C-alpha positions as CSV (number, residue, x, y, z in Angstrom):
1,M,70.5,74.8,2.8
2,R,67.4,72.7,3.8
3,L,67.3,69.1,2.7
4,D,64.3,66.9,2.2
5,N,64.2,63.4,3.7
6,K,66.0,62.1,0.5
7,G,68.9,64.5,0.9
8,K,67.8,66.8,-2.0
9,N,67.8,70.6,-1.7
10,Y,64.1,71.2,-1.4
11,N,64.5,74.9,-2.3
12,D,66.2,74.2,-5.6
13,I,66.0,77.6,-7.3
14,S,68.8,80.1,-7.3
15,N,66.8,82.9,-5.6
16,P,63.8,81.8,-3.5
17,K,62.5,85.3,-3.3
18,N,61.9,85.1,-7.1
19,H,59.9,81.9,-6.8
20,W,56.8,82.4,-8.9
21,C,54.5,81.2,-6.1
22,R,55.9,83.8,-3.7
23,I,55.8,87.1,-5.8
24,V,52.2,88.1,-4.9
25,M,52.4,86.6,-1.4
26,D,55.6,88.5,-0.6
27,E,54.1,91.8,-1.8
28,A,50.9,91.2,0.1
29,T,52.6,90.4,3.4
30,K,54.9,93.4,3.0
31,R,51.9,95.7,2.6
32,I,50.2,94.1,5.6
33,V,53.2,94.6,7.9
34,S,53.8,98.1,6.5
35,G,50.3,99.1,7.5
36,L,51.1,98.3,11.2
37,D,53.1,100.3,13.7
38,Y,56.0,98.0,12.9
39,K,58.8,100.4,13.8
40,N,57.7,100.0,17.5
41,F,57.5,96.2,17.3
42,N,59.7,93.7,19.0
43,T,59.5,90.9,16.4
44,L,60.3,87.2,16.3
45,E,60.8,85.4,13.0
46,I,60.6,81.6,13.1
47,S,62.8,79.6,10.6
48,G,63.5,82.5,8.3
49,G,65.6,85.6,8.0
50,K,63.7,87.6,5.3
51,W,62.4,90.2,7.7
52,A,65.7,91.0,9.5
53,N,66.2,94.4,7.9
54,F,62.5,95.5,7.7
55,G,63.0,98.2,10.3
56,F,61.5,96.7,13.5
57,K,62.3,98.2,16.9
58,S,64.0,94.8,17.6
59,Y,64.3,91.6,15.7
60,K,65.0,88.0,16.8
61,H,65.3,84.9,14.7
62,V,65.0,81.3,15.8
63,A,65.1,78.1,13.7
64,Y,64.7,74.4,13.9
65,P,66.3,72.2,15.3
66,N,67.8,74.6,17.9
67,Y,64.3,75.9,18.5
68,D,61.2,73.7,18.1
69,V,58.0,75.9,18.0
70,C,55.9,72.8,18.6
71,K,57.5,72.2,22.0
72,D,59.2,75.4,23.1
73,T,58.3,79.0,24.1
74,L,60.7,81.8,24.7
75,N,60.7,83.8,28.0
76,E,59.9,86.9,26.0
77,K,56.8,88.6,24.6
78,F,56.6,90.0,21.1
79,D,54.5,92.4,19.2
80,L,54.8,90.5,16.0
81,I,55.7,86.8,15.3
82,I,56.3,85.7,11.7
83,A,56.3,82.2,10.4
84,E,56.5,82.0,6.6
85,Q,56.3,78.7,4.9
86,V,56.9,76.9,8.2
87,F,53.5,75.5,9.4
88,E,53.1,73.0,6.6
89,H,56.3,71.3,8.0
90,L,55.1,70.9,11.6
91,L,54.1,67.6,13.1
92,F,52.1,69.4,15.8
93,P,50.8,72.7,14.3
94,N,48.1,73.2,17.0
95,G,50.8,73.2,19.8
96,A,53.0,75.5,17.7
97,A,50.1,78.0,17.2
98,K,49.3,77.9,20.9
99,N,53.0,78.5,21.8
100,I,53.0,81.5,19.4
101,F,49.8,82.9,20.9
102,S,51.4,82.6,24.4
103,M,54.5,84.6,23.3
104,L,52.5,87.5,21.9
105,E,51.8,90.7,23.8
106,C,48.1,91.5,24.3
107,G,47.2,93.2,21.0
108,G,50.2,91.5,19.2
109,Y,50.1,90.0,15.7
110,F,50.9,86.7,14.1
111,L,51.7,86.6,10.4
112,V,51.7,83.1,8.9
113,T,52.0,81.9,5.3
114,T,51.8,78.4,3.9
115,P,51.5,76.7,0.6
116,F,48.3,74.9,-0.5
117,L,48.4,73.6,-4.1
118,I,52.1,72.9,-4.1
119,K,54.0,69.7,-4.4
120,V,55.1,67.8,-1.3
121,H,58.4,69.2,-0.2
122,D,59.8,67.4,2.9
123,G,62.0,69.6,5.0
124,P,62.2,67.3,6.9
125,F,58.4,66.7,6.8
126,D,55.5,68.0,4.8
127,C,52.3,67.5,6.8
128,T,49.5,70.0,6.5
129,R,47.7,72.4,4.1
130,W,45.0,75.0,4.7
131,T,42.6,77.0,2.6
132,E,41.9,80.6,3.7
133,I,38.9,79.5,5.7
134,G,40.8,76.6,7.1
135,I,43.7,78.7,8.4
136,K,41.2,81.2,9.9
137,Y,39.4,78.6,12.0
138,F,42.7,76.9,12.8
139,L,44.0,80.2,14.3
140,A,40.7,80.8,16.1
141,E,41.1,77.4,17.8
142,S,44.5,78.7,19.0
143,G,43.0,81.7,20.8
144,F,42.7,84.4,18.2
145,P,39.2,85.9,17.8
146,L,37.7,85.2,14.4
147,E,37.0,88.9,13.9
148,N,40.8,89.6,14.4
149,I,42.0,87.3,11.6
150,R,42.5,88.5,8.0
151,T,43.4,86.1,5.3
152,G,44.5,86.1,1.6
153,S,45.5,83.7,-1.0
154,W,47.0,83.6,-4.5
155,G,47.4,81.2,-7.4
156,N,46.5,80.2,-10.9
157,K,46.2,77.0,-12.8
158,K,49.3,77.5,-14.9
159,C,51.5,78.2,-11.9
160,V,50.1,75.1,-10.1
161,I,50.9,72.9,-13.1
162,E,54.4,74.3,-13.7
163,N,55.4,73.9,-10.1
164,F,54.4,70.3,-9.8
165,E,57.7,69.1,-11.3
166,K,60.1,71.7,-9.9
167,W,60.2,75.2,-8.3
168,V,59.9,77.8,-11.0
169,E,61.5,81.2,-10.9
170,Y,59.2,84.1,-11.9
171,D,59.6,85.3,-15.5
172,K,57.7,88.6,-16.0
173,K,57.3,88.1,-19.7
174,N,55.9,84.5,-19.5
175,H,54.2,84.2,-16.1
176,S,50.9,85.6,-15.1
177,L,50.2,87.0,-11.7
178,E,46.5,86.8,-12.3
179,N,44.7,85.3,-9.3
180,E,42.4,82.4,-10.1
181,T,40.6,81.8,-6.7
182,E,39.9,78.1,-7.4
183,Y,43.7,77.4,-7.6
184,P,45.3,78.9,-4.5
185,L,49.0,78.0,-4.4
186,V,49.7,80.0,-1.2
187,I,47.7,81.5,1.6
188,W,48.5,84.0,4.3
189,A,46.9,85.2,7.5
190,L,47.4,88.0,10.0
191,A,45.9,87.3,13.4
192,K,45.7,89.8,16.3
193,K,45.6,88.7,19.9
194,S,42.9,90.4,21.9
195,I,43.9,93.4,23.9
196,N,41.7,92.4,26.8
197,L,43.1,89.1,28.1
């Protein structure tokens, strides 16, 4: 259980994978990774365990505070590094992105997801938000070529409003998955490291 700086469970729904804000994002990221040669990938997931059984060649998981992506790199190279709902909590996201870049094989991928129009949720900090164009240029500053970065986002006004007070579980009958582009709740990006480095 992750706690905010007031000692409250910041993920206060019974099943985070059914969080309304995550439904479309989770499906989109699953499709993205499924479109890659993932069965031959050595994969690292940062501060999560959702991808453990996806079918990668190898899978490793690291988490804060034992591993701080802002300060540390591993003495390994990976074909895919995943950081879902992590980067908004980092005090030094630029350093973290550069560390991830350095741990990728040439031609390797970085999959990142973050919230945008979601309430502040310290765990232990809540620091940064990006739009699609913002995350694209942030990743470019970390070394990924702009032409190798694909982004996506999802949200709608009703979901933004309902999630301001508490995390809301998805109810198929009452919740729309329509995307209203001016209300992005979550964004994601897949960045590919150049083959020729």
